[in-house]
Every structure is written in structure tokens, then in C-alpha cells.
C-alpha positions, 0 to 999 in steps of 0.5 A: 461477468462469465467468471468460473468463480470469485477467485477467477473475477477477483484475479481480473479485477486486481489488475484492472485496479493496479492498471487504474492505479499507475494510471493515477500515478502518472497523472496525478504525482508531482514530479518535483516531489520525488519519489516517497520513501515507501513507493517501494514497499507499496508496489512490492519491490522490496524486501521485508527486512528492507521494509522494515528498515524503512519504516524504522527510519522514519519512526515507526514504532512496530514497522512489521504490524504496519507492513502487514496492514498495507500488504492487507490493503493492497490485496484487500477484495474491498478497499473498505477494509482500509481505514483513513488514519487519525490525526494522532497517527500521522506523528512518528510516536503513534506510528503503528 
């Protein structure tokens, strides 16, 4: 693929992933539903203190840990590091 090293390939790959994600969101988002309260966090548009507040307001008991996990998923070279939440994790008392 003519990249100098893995880091160069990953930079280009992540840019493509970001663009695909934007297109996917534009096509499949529900304009009637409005923006999710954590969109800014996922897109890296809020600082850590604001993110901790937002997650706390949604019932997360360990918001800093959740932020770290989201950051790992957002930047992981392979999305296999991101596990689907279990049914129990979807309730506020069970969230990270």
C-alpha cells in the first residue's frame, strides 16, 4: 500500500474511518430525535470536566473510566477492542 510504516497507514485509515462515520451519521441519523447528549464527547468536542458532568447526569457511576474506554474505542486501530454492552450495562446503576 506504499506507506512508510504502520503509523502512516493508520493515520490515513483513521481519516477514512472518520469520513465514513460522518457520512453514516448523515444518512442514518434521526433528525426528529435531536442530538444525543454524548455526541460532543464522542466527537472530542468537550473537555474532560464537561464529559464527566454529562456522564454523571446520565447515571454513570465512574464517568472517568467510561471516558477512557470511549477514547480507547474511538482511537483503537481495530474496533475489536470495543465490546458491545450487555443488557445489564444499559441501566444507569450498572453503567461504568
